[in-house]
DRENTOR-478034 format. One record per residue (C-alpha): residue number from 1; residue in one letter; chain; z, x, y. Coordinates in Angstrom, 1 decimal. Each point is the difference from the previous one (the first is absolute). Layout:
<rs>
R, i, aa, ch, up, east, north
R, NUM, a, A, Z, X, Y
...
</rs>
This chain:
<rs>
R, i, aa, ch, up, east, north
R, 1, m, A, 118.5, -118.7, -112.8
R, 2, t, A, 1.6, -1.2, 3.1
R, 3, l, A, -0.8, -3.7, -0.8
R, 4, t, A, 1.5, 0.4, -3.5
R, 5, s, A, 3.1, 1.5, 1.5
R, 6, s, A, 0.3, -2.8, 2.5
R, 7, t, A, -0.5, -2.6, -2.7
R, 8, s, A, 2.7, 1.7, -2.1
R, 9, r, A, 2.5, 0.0, 2.9
R, 10, t, A, -0.7, -3.6, 0.7
R, 11, g, A, 0.5, -0.8, -3.7
R, 12, l, A, 3.4, 1.9, 0.0
R, 13, r, A, 1.1, -1.9, 3.0
R, 14, f, A, -1.0, -3.3, -1.5
R, 15, w, A, 2.2, 0.5, -3.2
R, 16, l, A, 2.9, 1.4, 2.1
R, 17, t, A, -0.1, -3.1, 2.0
R, 18, a, A, 0.0, -2.1, -3.2
R, 19, y, A, 3.0, 2.1, -1.2
R, 20, t, A, 1.8, -0.7, 3.4
R, 21, l, A, -0.5, -3.8, -0.6
R, 22, l, A, 1.1, 0.3, -3.5
R, 23, i, A, 3.2, 1.9, 0.8
R, 24, l, A, 1.0, -2.1, 2.9
R, 25, l, A, -0.2, -3.1, -2.2
R, 26, t, A, 1.9, 1.8, -2.7
R, 27, g, A, 2.8, 0.7, 2.5
R, 28, t, A, 0.3, -3.6, 1.1
R, 29, n, A, 0.5, -1.2, -3.6
R, 30, l, A, 2.5, 2.6, -1.3
R, 31, p, A, 2.9, -2.4, 0.6
R, 32, t, A, -1.3, -2.6, -2.5
R, 33, p, A, 1.9, 1.2, -3.1
R, 34, l, A, 3.0, 1.0, 2.1
R, 35, y, A, 0.8, -3.4, 1.6
R, 36, r, A, 2.2, -1.1, -3.0
R, 37, g, A, 2.0, 3.3, 0.4
R, 38, y, A, 0.3, -0.6, 3.8
R, 39, a, A, 1.2, -3.5, -0.7
R, 40, e, A, 2.8, 1.3, -2.2
R, 41, r, A, 0.9, 2.8, 2.5
R, 42, f, A, 0.0, -2.2, 3.1
R, 43, g, A, 1.0, -3.3, -1.5
R, 44, f, A, -3.0, -2.3, 0.9
R, 45, s, A, -1.9, -2.7, -1.8
R, 46, p, A, -3.7, -0.4, -1.0
R, 47, l, A, -0.5, -2.0, 3.2
R, 48, m, A, 1.0, 3.0, 2.1
R, 49, v, A, -2.5, 2.1, -2.1
R, 50, t, A, -2.8, -2.3, 1.0
R, 51, v, A, 1.1, -0.1, 3.7
R, 52, i, A, -0.1, 3.8, 0.1
R, 53, f, A, -3.4, 0.0, -1.6
R, 54, a, A, -1.2, -2.6, 2.5
R, 55, a, A, 1.3, 2.2, 2.9
R, 56, y, A, -2.6, 2.5, -0.9
R, 57, i, A, -2.7, -2.6, 0.1
R, 58, a, A, 1.2, -1.2, 3.4
R, 59, a, A, -0.3, 3.4, 1.5
R, 60, l, A, -3.3, 0.8, -1.7
R, 61, i, A, -2.1, -2.9, 1.2
R, 62, p, A, 0.3, 0.6, 3.8
R, 63, s, A, -0.4, 3.6, -0.6
R, 64, l, A, -3.2, -0.6, -1.9
R, 65, l, A, -1.4, -2.2, 2.8
R, 66, i, A, 0.8, 2.5, 2.7
R, 67, a, A, -0.7, 3.3, -1.7
R, 68, g, A, -3.5, -0.7, -1.4
R, 69, p, A, -1.7, -0.8, 3.4
R, 70, l, A, 2.1, 2.8, 1.6
R, 71, s, A, -1.4, 2.6, -2.4
R, 72, d, A, -3.5, -1.2, 0.9
R, 73, a, A, 0.7, 0.7, 3.6
R, 74, v, A, 2.0, 3.2, -0.1
R, 75, g, A, -1.0, 1.6, -3.2
R, 76, r, A, 1.4, 0.0, -3.6
R, 77, r, A, 2.2, 3.1, 0.4
R, 78, r, A, 2.0, -1.4, 3.0
R, 79, v, A, 1.1, -3.0, -2.0
R, 80, l, A, 0.4, 1.7, -3.5
R, 81, i, A, 2.2, 2.8, 1.1
R, 82, p, A, 2.8, -2.1, 1.3
R, 83, a, A, -0.5, -2.5, -2.9
R, 84, v, A, 0.7, 2.8, -2.6
R, 85, g, A, 3.0, 1.1, 2.2
R, 86, i, A, 1.4, -3.6, -0.1
R, 87, a, A, -0.6, 0.0, -3.8
R, 88, a, A, 2.0, 3.2, -0.4
R, 89, l, A, 2.9, -1.6, 2.1
R, 90, g, A, 0.0, -3.0, -2.4
R, 91, l, A, 0.3, 2.3, -3.0
R, 92, v, A, 2.9, 1.9, 1.6
R, 93, a, A, 1.7, -3.3, 0.7
R, 94, f, A, -0.2, -1.0, -3.6
R, 95, a, A, 1.3, 3.4, -1.1
R, 96, l, A, 3.1, -0.3, 2.3
R, 97, a, A, 0.5, -3.7, -0.6
R, 98, d, A, 3.7, -1.0, -0.4
R, 99, g, A, -0.2, -3.6, 0.8
R, 100, t, A, -2.4, -3.0, 0.3
R, 101, g, A, -0.8, 0.7, 3.7
R, 102, w, A, -1.6, 3.3, -1.0
R, 103, l, A, -2.2, -1.8, -2.5
R, 104, f, A, -1.2, -2.3, 2.8
R, 105, a, A, -0.7, 2.8, 2.3
R, 106, a, A, -1.9, 2.0, -2.6
R, 107, r, A, -2.1, -3.0, -1.0
R, 108, i, A, -0.9, -0.8, 3.6
R, 109, l, A, -1.0, 3.7, 0.6
R, 110, q, A, -2.1, -0.1, -3.1
R, 111, g, A, -1.7, -3.3, 1.1
R, 112, l, A, -0.8, 1.5, 3.5
R, 113, a, A, -1.4, 3.1, -1.6
R, 114, l, A, -2.3, -1.6, -2.5
R, 115, g, A, -1.2, -2.7, 2.4
R, 116, a, A, -1.0, 2.8, 2.4
R, 117, a, A, -1.6, 2.1, -2.6
R, 118, s, A, -1.8, -2.3, -2.4
R, 119, g, A, -2.8, -1.2, 2.4
R, 120, p, A, -0.8, 3.5, 1.4
R, 121, l, A, 0.0, 1.6, -3.5
R, 122, t, A, -2.3, -2.7, -1.4
R, 123, a, A, -2.3, 0.4, 3.0
R, 124, a, A, 0.1, 3.8, -0.4
R, 125, l, A, -1.1, -0.3, -3.7
R, 126, v, A, -3.1, -2.0, 1.1
R, 127, e, A, -0.8, 2.6, 2.7
R, 128, l, A, 0.6, 3.1, -2.4
R, 129, e, A, -1.8, -1.2, -3.1
R, 130, p, A, -2.6, 2.8, -0.4
R, 131, s, A, -3.0, -2.2, -0.9
R, 132, g, A, 1.0, -2.9, 2.3
R, 133, n, A, 0.7, -2.3, -3.0
R, 134, q, A, 2.2, -2.7, 1.5
R, 135, r, A, 0.5, -1.7, -3.4
R, 136, k, A, 1.3, 3.2, -1.5
R, 137, a, A, 2.4, 0.5, 3.1
R, 138, a, A, 1.2, -3.5, -0.4
R, 139, l, A, 0.6, 0.4, -3.7
R, 140, v, A, 1.9, 3.2, 0.5
R, 141, a, A, 2.1, -1.5, 2.7
R, 142, t, A, 0.9, -3.0, -2.2
R, 143, a, A, 0.8, 2.2, -3.0
R, 144, a, A, 2.1, 2.3, 2.1
R, 145, s, A, 1.9, -2.9, 1.5
R, 146, i, A, 0.8, -1.9, -3.3
R, 147, g, A, 0.5, 3.3, -1.8
R, 148, g, A, 2.7, 1.0, 2.6
R, 149, l, A, 1.7, -3.3, -0.6
R, 150, g, A, 0.2, 0.8, -3.7
R, 151, l, A, 0.7, 3.7, 0.3
R, 152, g, A, 3.1, -0.5, 2.2
R, 153, p, A, 2.0, -2.1, -2.5
R, 154, l, A, -1.0, 2.2, -2.9
R, 155, l, A, 0.8, 3.3, 1.7
R, 156, a, A, 3.4, -1.4, 1.4
R, 157, g, A, 0.9, -1.5, -3.4
R, 158, a, A, -0.7, 3.2, -1.9
R, 159, l, A, 1.9, 2.2, 2.4
R, 160, a, A, 3.0, -2.4, 0.3
R, 161, q, A, 0.2, -0.2, -3.8
R, 162, l, A, -0.7, 3.6, -1.0
R, 163, a, A, 1.2, 2.1, 2.9
R, 164, p, A, 3.2, 0.3, 2.1
R, 165, a, A, 0.6, -1.7, 3.4
R, 166, p, A, -2.0, -3.2, -0.8
R, 167, f, A, 0.3, -1.4, 3.5
R, 168, v, A, -0.9, 3.3, 1.7
R, 169, l, A, -2.4, 2.0, -2.1
R, 170, p, A, -3.0, -2.5, 0.0
R, 171, f, A, -0.1, 0.1, 3.9
R, 172, v, A, 0.4, 3.8, 0.1
R, 173, v, A, -3.0, 0.3, -2.4
R, 174, e, A, -2.0, -2.4, 2.2
R, 175, l, A, 0.7, 2.1, 3.1
R, 176, v, A, -1.4, 2.9, -1.8
R, 177, l, A, -3.1, -1.9, -1.1
R, 178, l, A, -0.5, -1.0, 3.7
R, 179, i, A, -0.6, 3.7, 1.0
R, 180, p, A, -3.7, 0.1, -1.1
R, 181, a, A, -0.5, -3.4, 1.7
R, 182, v, A, 1.0, 1.6, 3.3
R, 183, f, A, -2.6, 2.8, -0.5
R, 184, a, A, -2.6, -2.7, -0.9
R, 185, i, A, 0.7, -1.9, 3.3
R, 186, f, A, -0.4, 3.2, 2.0
R, 187, g, A, -3.2, 0.6, -1.7
R, 188, l, A, -1.5, -3.3, 1.1
R, 189, p, A, -2.7, 0.2, 2.7
R, 190, r, A, 1.2, -0.3, 3.6
R, 191, a, A, -1.0, -3.1, 1.8
R, 192, a, A, -3.3, 0.7, 1.9
R, 193, t, A, 1.1, -2.4, 2.8
R, 194, t, A, 2.9, -2.2, 0.7
R, 195, t, A, -0.2, -3.5, 1.4
R, 196, r, A, 2.4, -2.3, 1.6
R, 197, w, A, 2.0, -2.1, -2.5
R, 198, r, A, 1.5, -3.4, 0.4
R, 199, p, A, 1.7, -2.1, -2.6
R, 200, r, A, -1.9, -3.1, -1.2
R, 201, r, A, 1.0, -2.3, -2.8
R, 202, p, A, -2.6, -0.2, -2.9
R, 203, q, A, -2.1, -3.2, -0.1
R, 204, i, A, -2.2, -1.5, -2.8
R, 205, p, A, -3.7, -0.7, 1.0
R, 206, p, A, -0.7, -3.7, -0.4
R, 207, q, A, -2.9, 0.5, -2.5
R, 208, m, A, 2.3, 1.7, -2.5
R, 209, r, A, 3.1, -2.2, 0.2
R, 210, a, A, -0.6, -1.9, -3.2
R, 211, v, A, -0.6, 3.2, -1.9
R, 212, f, A, 3.1, 1.6, 1.5
R, 213, a, A, 2.2, -3.0, -0.8
R, 214, v, A, -0.9, 0.1, -3.7
R, 215, s, A, 0.0, 3.8, -0.3
R, 216, g, A, 3.1, 0.4, 2.1
R, 217, t, A, 2.0, -2.6, -1.9
R, 218, a, A, -1.0, 1.3, -3.4
R, 219, s, A, 1.0, 3.6, 1.1
R, 220, f, A, 3.3, -1.3, 1.5
R, 221, l, A, 0.8, -1.4, -3.4
R, 222, a, A, -1.0, 3.2, -1.8
R, 223, f, A, 2.2, 2.2, 2.3
R, 224, s, A, 3.0, -2.3, -0.3
R, 225, v, A, 0.0, 1.2, -3.6
R, 226, i, A, 0.0, 3.6, 1.3
R, 227, g, A, 3.1, -0.9, 2.1
R, 228, l, A, 1.7, -1.4, -3.0
R, 229, f, A, -0.7, 3.1, -2.1
R, 230, l, A, 0.9, 2.5, 2.7
R, 231, a, A, 3.3, -1.7, 1.1
R, 232, l, A, 1.4, -1.5, -3.1
R, 233, l, A, -1.8, 0.8, -3.2
R, 234, p, A, 2.3, 3.1, -0.9
R, 235, a, A, 3.2, -2.2, 0.4
R, 236, y, A, -1.8, -2.8, -2.1
R, 237, v, A, -0.9, 2.5, -2.8
R, 238, t, A, 3.6, 1.2, -0.1
R, 239, l, A, 1.3, -3.6, -0.5
R, 240, l, A, -2.5, -0.7, -2.7
R, 241, s, A, 0.3, 3.3, -1.9
R, 242, g, A, 3.6, 1.0, 0.7
R, 243, s, A, -1.2, 3.5, 0.7
R, 244, t, A, 1.1, 2.0, 2.9
R, 245, n, A, -2.9, 2.4, -0.2
R, 246, l, A, -1.4, 0.3, 3.6
R, 247, l, A, -3.3, 1.3, -1.3
R, 248, l, A, -0.7, -3.2, -1.9
R, 249, g, A, -0.2, -2.3, 2.9
R, 250, g, A, -2.0, 2.5, 2.1
R, 251, a, A, -2.5, 0.6, -2.9
R, 252, l, A, -0.7, -3.8, -0.3
R, 253, v, A, -0.7, -0.2, 3.7
R, 254, a, A, -2.3, 3.0, -0.2
R, 255, l, A, -1.7, -1.5, -3.1
R, 256, m, A, -0.7, -3.2, 1.9
R, 257, l, A, -1.5, 1.9, 2.9
R, 258, l, A, -1.9, 2.4, -2.2
R, 259, c, A, -1.7, -3.1, -1.7
R, 260, s, A, -0.8, -1.3, 3.5
R, 261, v, A, -1.7, 3.3, 0.9
R, 262, l, A, -2.0, 0.1, -3.3
R, 263, a, A, -1.1, -3.6, 0.5
R, 264, q, A, -1.3, 0.9, 3.4
R, 265, i, A, -1.9, 3.0, -1.3
R, 266, c, A, -1.6, -2.2, -2.8
R, 267, g, A, -0.7, -2.8, 2.3
R, 268, y, A, -1.6, 2.2, 2.7
R, 269, g, A, -3.4, -1.3, 1.1
R, 270, r, A, 0.5, -3.6, -1.5
R, 271, s, A, -0.4, -3.0, 2.2
R, 272, a, A, 3.1, -1.2, 1.9
R, 273, y, A, -0.2, -3.4, -1.7
R, 274, l, A, -0.1, 1.4, -3.5
R, 275, l, A, 2.9, 2.3, 0.8
R, 276, s, A, 2.3, -2.7, 1.3
R, 277, r, A, -1.1, -2.6, -2.6
R, 278, t, A, 1.0, 2.5, -2.7
R, 279, g, A, 3.1, 1.3, 1.7
R, 280, l, A, 1.8, -3.2, 1.0
R, 281, p, A, 0.4, -1.2, -3.6
R, 282, a, A, 1.1, 3.4, -1.2
R, 283, l, A, 2.6, 0.0, 2.8
R, 284, a, A, 1.2, -3.4, -1.0
R, 285, l, A, 0.2, 0.9, -3.7
R, 286, g, A, 2.0, 3.2, 0.8
R, 287, l, A, 2.5, -2.0, 2.0
R, 288, a, A, 0.4, -2.7, -2.6
R, 289, l, A, 0.7, 2.8, -2.6
R, 290, l, A, 2.6, 1.6, 2.4
R, 291, a, A, 1.7, -3.4, 0.2
R, 292, v, A, 0.1, -0.4, -3.8
R, 293, a, A, 1.2, 3.6, -0.4
R, 294, g, A, 3.2, -1.0, 1.9
R, 295, e, A, 0.6, -3.0, -2.2
R, 296, l, A, -0.4, 2.1, -3.1
R, 297, s, A, 1.5, 3.2, 1.3
R, 298, s, A, -3.1, 1.8, -1.2
R, 299, l, A, -0.7, 3.4, 1.4
R, 300, p, A, -3.5, 0.1, -1.9
R, 301, l, A, -1.0, -3.2, 1.9
R, 302, v, A, 0.9, 1.7, 3.3
R, 303, v, A, -2.2, 2.9, -0.9
R, 304, t, A, -2.9, -2.4, -0.9
R, 305, a, A, 0.6, -2.0, 3.2
R, 306, s, A, -0.1, 3.2, 2.1
R, 307, v, A, -3.3, 1.0, -1.6
R, 308, i, A, -1.7, -3.4, 0.4
R, 309, g, A, 1.5, -0.7, 3.4
R, 310, g, A, -1.1, 3.5, 1.3
R, 311, i, A, -3.5, -0.6, -1.1
R, 312, g, A, 0.0, -3.4, 1.7
R, 313, h, A, 1.5, 1.5, 3.2
R, 314, g, A, -2.7, 2.7, 0.1
R, 315, l, A, -2.9, -2.4, -0.4
R, 316, v, A, 1.3, -2.5, 2.5
R, 317, f, A, 0.7, 2.8, 2.6
R, 318, l, A, -3.5, 1.5, -0.4
R, 319, g, A, -1.6, -3.3, 0.0
R, 320, g, A, 1.7, -1.2, 3.2
R, 321, l, A, -0.7, 3.4, 1.7
R, 322, t, A, -3.7, -0.1, -1.1
R, 323, a, A, -0.4, -3.6, 1.3
R, 324, v, A, 1.6, 0.8, 3.4
R, 325, n, A, -2.2, 3.1, 0.4
R, 326, e, A, -3.1, -1.9, -0.8
R, 327, a, A, 0.7, -3.0, 2.2
R, 328, a, A, 1.2, 2.0, 3.1
R, 329, p, A, -2.4, 0.6, 2.8
R, 330, a, A, -0.8, 3.8, 0.2
R, 331, d, A, 1.4, 0.3, 3.5
R, 332, r, A, 3.4, -1.6, -1.1
R, 333, r, A, 0.4, 1.2, -3.5
R, 334, a, A, 3.0, 2.3, 0.8
R, 335, e, A, 1.8, -2.9, 1.8
R, 336, s, A, -0.7, -2.3, -2.9
R, 337, v, A, 1.3, 2.4, -2.6
R, 338, s, A, 3.1, 0.6, 2.1
R, 339, s, A, 0.7, -3.6, -0.1
R, 340, f, A, -0.5, 0.0, -3.7
R, 341, y, A, 2.5, 2.7, -0.5
R, 342, v, A, 2.6, -1.8, 2.2
R, 343, i, A, -0.4, -3.0, -2.4
R, 344, i, A, 0.5, 2.5, -3.0
R, 345, y, A, 3.2, 1.5, 1.5
R, 346, c, A, 1.3, -3.4, 0.7
R, 347, g, A, -0.5, -0.9, -3.7
R, 348, v, A, 2.0, 3.2, -0.9
R, 349, g, A, 2.9, -0.7, 2.2
R, 350, i, A, 0.5, -3.7, 0.7
R, 351, p, A, 0.1, -1.8, -3.3
R, 352, v, A, 2.4, 2.6, -1.6
R, 353, i, A, 2.7, -1.1, 2.6
R, 354, g, A, -0.2, -3.5, -1.5
R, 355, l, A, 0.3, 1.5, -3.4
R, 356, g, A, 3.1, 1.9, 1.1
R, 357, v, A, 1.6, -3.3, 1.2
R, 358, l, A, -0.8, -1.6, -3.2
R, 359, a, A, 1.5, 3.0, -2.0
R, 360, a, A, 3.2, -0.2, 2.0
R, 361, n, A, 0.4, -3.7, -0.9
R, 362, i, A, -1.4, -0.4, -3.6
R, 363, g, A, -0.1, 3.4, -1.4
R, 364, l, A, -2.7, 2.7, 0.0
R, 365, i, A, -1.6, -0.9, -3.3
R, 366, t, A, -0.2, -3.7, 0.8
R, 367, a, A, -1.3, 0.8, 3.5
R, 368, v, A, -2.7, 2.3, -1.3
R, 369, r, A, -1.1, -2.7, -2.5
R, 370, d, A, -0.2, -2.7, 2.7
R, 371, f, A, -1.8, 2.3, 2.4
R, 372, a, A, -2.4, 1.2, -2.6
R, 373, l, A, -0.9, -3.6, -1.1
R, 374, v, A, -0.5, -1.2, 3.6
R, 375, v, A, -2.3, 3.0, 0.8
R, 376, a, A, -2.0, -0.5, -3.2
R, 377, a, A, -0.5, -3.7, 0.8
R, 378, l, A, -1.2, 1.0, 3.5
R, 379, s, A, -2.3, 2.6, -1.4
R, 380, v, A, -1.7, -2.7, -2.3
R, 381, g, A, -0.2, -2.3, 3.1
R, 382, m, A, -1.8, 2.8, 1.8
R, 383, l, A, -2.3, 0.5, -2.9
R, 384, v, A, -1.0, -3.7, 0.3
R, 385, a, A, -0.5, 0.3, 3.7
R, 386, l, A, -2.1, 3.1, -0.4
R, 387, i, A, -2.3, -1.7, -2.5
R, 388, r, A, -0.4, -3.1, 2.2
R, 389, t, A, -0.7, 2.1, 3.0
R, 390, r, A, -2.7, 2.0, -1.9
R, 391, r, A, -1.7, -3.3, -1.3
R, 392, r, A, 0.1, -1.5, 3.4
R, 393, t, A, -1.5, 3.2, 1.6
R, 394, a, A, -2.7, 0.1, -2.8
R, 395, g, A, -0.8, -3.7, 0.5
R, 396, s, A, -0.4, 0.4, 3.8
R, 397, a, A, -2.3, 3.0, -0.5
R, 398, t, A, -2.1, -2.0, -2.5
R, 399, s, A, -0.2, -2.9, 2.4
R, 400, h, A, -1.0, 2.2, 2.9
R, 401, q, A, -2.7, 1.7, -2.1
R, 402, e, A, -1.5, -3.4, -1.2
R, 403, s, A, 0.0, -1.3, 3.6
R, 404, v, A, -1.9, 3.2, 1.1
R, 405, s, A, -2.5, -0.4, -2.9
R, 406, e, A, -0.6, -3.6, 1.0
R, 407, e, A, -0.7, 0.9, 3.7
R, 408, g, A, -2.3, 2.7, -1.3
</rs>
């Protein structure tokens, strides 16, 4: 009876921790369908939108590198409680925003909060999974992360379109949704011991650098598409359709990310090579369709591109993470995965600045077309590199096996 009760409590903590990760990601992506409205209110260009978006990534990456090891040393609670407090401050800053400076401050606060929380929450999911199933914990963490990316634009778009105070209400609702997250964090086990912490930059073990290079580059490309969708897709859809419906742009971002989650669930347990080999051409096709959609002003093509691109993103992401997990030495897995996530967040934040510069000079539709075609071509190039690396590895393994047989 006591054992069953303990397992039940651990299961509840597990799902509340997943909820916390989901809601934090939801909050950081509430501004996505609102950027066009902010641009009209405060008088800035798509380039400024991408710079504001990148400020979030610039704050997130160092926070991620510092807070993960810190939580290992001092315990999850001590890092997560201030992280949720900082996230709440970011929401308040958005709700009170009356100028561009407020948007920068809010995004920086959100980046610090998510960077501090994502590593400890992911680790807590592994520690709290009742049966010790690390694959299940990893899948739940991935689904919660990508699900939050999609839920944020959908929730904000719906509230902004259908309810009053479009630039205030979404953030107030998110503050309310954070309340259970606070209780979830206080319900986490206390750290049994604390150790001395010192910052250290992540490094890639030499034996996995080739795998990391291929998987990291492919995932960088996949997440550059996420940056495009989160920062500029709602404005792009408005130009194509002529509709000012804020829900439409948010719904298409959510659709893309929902397809990514479903692709990861369906691809779970498959080999890293198969996932990436299937995902890269899907990603390229989705981007090509997005480029054509701009030329034809076709909203149905944007929907199709969102679905196919989302599937490609999900498979490439899962394939890259699986490859890194498999190749990393057991005693350096967390360090290797942290480095992988840094590459991902760079993919979200850096290319979109170039897209913003292009949009300011040649127009948003043309810029999205050119960006999509370049990333599609690079995705095809990565597919070729992946296949060649696989054949080279297989050939080396065969030669080694033949040599051993001859010696025997």
